[in-house]
Backbone as a chain_set.jsonl record, in Angstrom:
{"seq": "XXXXXXXXXXXXXXXXXXXXXXXXXXXXXXXXXXXXXXXXXXXXXXXXXXXXXX", "coords": {"N": [[-35.382, 175.882, -115.471], [-34.933, 172.51, -116.38], [-35.864, 169.654, -114.762], [-35.097, 167.066, -115.63], [-32.941, 167.233, -117.24], [-31.033, 168.302, -115.335], [-30.97, 166.216, -113.353], [-29.84, 164.209, -114.934], [-27.272, 164.237, -114.882], [-26.199, 162.969, -112.676], [-27.085, 160.368, -112.928], [-26.518, 156.993, -112.983], [-26.548, 154.162, -114.801], [-27.879, 151.0, -113.853], [-26.874, 148.653, -115.144], [-23.821, 148.192, -115.23], [-22.705, 148.701, -112.984], [-21.667, 146.511, -111.746], [-19.677, 145.498, -113.254], [-17.012, 145.114, -112.93], [-16.908, 143.397, -110.803], [-16.504, 140.515, -110.726], [-13.901, 140.328, -111.618], [-12.742, 141.666, -109.405], [-13.377, 140.033, -107.097], [-11.927, 137.775, -107.972], [-9.344, 138.874, -107.902], [-9.178, 139.463, -105.189], [-9.328, 136.856, -103.943], [-7.072, 135.714, -105.081], [-4.869, 137.195, -104.247], [-5.23, 137.936, -101.592], [-6.731, 135.931, -100.026], [-5.792, 133.474, -100.632], [-2.912, 133.454, -100.089], [-3.098, 134.143, -97.331], [-4.535, 131.948, -96.323], [-2.693, 129.853, -96.9], [-0.444, 130.68, -95.263], [-1.799, 130.47, -92.663], [-2.245, 127.657, -92.675], [0.286, 126.759, -92.858], [1.511, 127.592, -90.479], [-0.297, 126.255, -88.65], [0.363, 123.67, -89.113], [3.088, 123.658, -88.504], [2.93, 124.425, -85.747], [1.698, 121.979, -84.887], [3.448, 119.934, -85.318], [5.607, 120.776, -83.797], [4.394, 120.617, -81.186], [4.036, 117.937, -81.262], [6.537, 116.836, -81.177], [7.698, 117.692, -78.857]], "CA": [[-34.486, 174.637, -115.448], [-35.59, 171.225, -116.591], [-35.455, 168.62, -113.845], [-34.54, 165.847, -116.329], [-31.554, 167.594, -117.591], [-30.225, 168.38, -114.207], [-30.823, 164.917, -112.665], [-29.246, 163.122, -115.647], [-25.725, 164.296, -114.678], [-25.977, 162.128, -111.521], [-27.701, 159.1, -113.114], [-25.647, 155.892, -113.419], [-27.43, 152.962, -115.081], [-27.657, 149.837, -113.035], [-26.135, 147.736, -115.872], [-22.483, 148.53, -115.41], [-22.102, 148.988, -111.752], [-21.092, 145.362, -111.266], [-18.886, 145.019, -114.384], [-15.619, 144.657, -112.16], [-17.132, 142.659, -109.51], [-15.912, 139.22, -110.75], [-12.451, 140.372, -111.433], [-12.463, 142.125, -108.08], [-13.375, 138.962, -106.377], [-10.832, 136.892, -108.328], [-8.16, 139.429, -107.335], [-9.248, 139.317, -103.685], [-9.062, 135.502, -103.697], [-5.712, 135.364, -105.538], [-3.892, 138.218, -103.807], [-5.358, 138.023, -100.183], [-7.258, 134.976, -99.379], [-4.776, 132.17, -100.812], [-1.627, 133.516, -99.246], [-3.497, 134.023, -95.953], [-4.778, 130.484, -95.89], [-1.394, 129.121, -96.948], [0.116, 131.165, -94.046], [-2.409, 129.942, -91.502], [-2.121, 126.253, -92.687], [1.708, 126.444, -92.57], [1.628, 127.776, -88.987], [-0.972, 125.249, -87.843], [1.242, 122.422, -89.229], [4.369, 123.849, -87.824], [2.601, 124.276, -84.456], [1.23, 120.634, -84.487], [4.627, 119.171, -85.419], [6.387, 121.294, -82.648], [3.806, 120.187, -80.06], [4.186, 116.552, -81.385], [7.943, 116.411, -80.951], [8.215, 118.391, -77.526]], "C": [[-35.402, 173.287, -115.546], [-34.924, 170.178, -115.562], [-34.77, 167.408, -114.521], [-33.266, 166.12, -116.743], [-30.62, 167.676, -116.447], [-29.855, 167.035, -113.502], [-30.02, 163.908, -113.523], [-27.748, 163.232, -115.367], [-25.351, 163.221, -113.466], [-26.507, 160.708, -111.681], [-26.664, 158.162, -113.818], [-26.589, 154.733, -113.787], [-26.985, 151.838, -114.264], [-26.808, 148.847, -113.773], [-24.77, 148.178, -115.907], [-21.918, 148.876, -114.083], [-21.35, 147.613, -111.028], [-20.105, 144.758, -112.459], [-17.556, 144.564, -113.762], [-15.86, 143.862, -111.118], [-16.527, 141.243, -109.589], [-14.532, 139.353, -110.657], [-11.907, 140.931, -110.142], [-12.443, 140.979, -107.057], [-12.222, 137.959, -106.718], [-9.503, 137.497, -107.782], [-8.066, 139.307, -105.952], [-8.811, 137.934, -103.302], [-7.592, 135.277, -103.97], [-4.681, 136.083, -104.688], [-4.082, 138.01, -102.108], [-5.752, 136.632, -99.508], [-6.294, 133.623, -99.513], [-3.682, 132.284, -100.014], [-2.044, 133.567, -97.676], [-3.89, 132.733, -95.469], [-3.613, 129.554, -95.922], [-0.641, 129.519, -95.576], [-0.463, 130.43, -92.927], [-2.287, 128.373, -91.502], [-0.658, 125.816, -92.309], [1.942, 126.579, -90.956], [0.909, 126.889, -88.191], [-0.132, 124.017, -87.965], [2.452, 122.547, -88.495], [4.072, 123.818, -86.265], [2.246, 122.967, -84.045], [2.588, 119.942, -84.51], [5.461, 119.647, -84.106], [5.781, 120.706, -81.331], [3.968, 118.618, -80.01], [5.44, 116.078, -80.845], [8.463, 117.083, -79.509], [7.708, 117.549, -76.38]], "O": [[-36.415, 173.096, -114.872], [-33.722, 169.914, -115.533], [-33.89, 166.808, -113.903], [-32.424, 165.231, -116.616], [-29.499, 167.176, -116.538], [-28.713, 166.758, -113.135], [-29.558, 162.892, -113.003], [-27.034, 162.269, -115.648], [-24.228, 162.719, -113.412], [-26.423, 159.908, -110.749], [-26.094, 158.399, -114.883], [-27.427, 154.411, -112.944], [-25.792, 151.714, -113.99], [-26.017, 148.183, -113.103], [-24.565, 148.701, -117.002], [-20.768, 149.307, -114.003], [-20.644, 147.655, -110.021], [-19.846, 143.555, -112.482], [-17.068, 143.529, -114.214], [-14.878, 143.597, -110.425], [-16.048, 140.778, -108.555], [-13.887, 138.705, -109.832], [-10.744, 140.706, -109.807], [-11.55, 140.958, -106.21], [-11.63, 137.374, -105.811], [-8.65, 136.77, -107.274], [-6.97, 139.06, -105.448], [-7.981, 137.804, -102.402], [-6.913, 134.682, -103.133], [-3.626, 135.495, -104.453], [-3.07, 137.934, -101.412], [-5.132, 136.246, -98.517], [-6.114, 132.856, -98.568], [-3.393, 131.364, -99.249], [-1.306, 133.033, -96.848], [-3.63, 132.393, -94.315], [-3.508, 128.612, -95.136], [-0.266, 128.605, -94.842], [0.294, 129.766, -92.219], [-2.23, 127.799, -90.415], [-0.384, 124.816, -91.645], [2.514, 125.702, -90.308], [1.341, 126.655, -87.062], [0.076, 123.345, -86.955], [2.867, 121.576, -87.861], [4.874, 123.245, -85.528], [2.44, 122.699, -82.859], [2.801, 119.282, -83.494], [5.958, 118.76, -83.413], [6.545, 120.331, -80.441], [4.031, 118.033, -78.929], [5.495, 115.068, -80.142], [9.633, 116.927, -79.159], [7.967, 117.867, -75.219]]}, "num_chains": 1, "name": "protein.A"}
């Protein structure tokens, strides 16, 4: 058995591992970070207004 032939099945080149990293980061920011920060900002503002008028 040739070691080169056997190990080549599990070899993944480094150039291709991060191909989807930018799109994944953009998707995370668009889907999770933006709505979460809008939600937090709205609740902080509503809490401040509620405390101001009470």
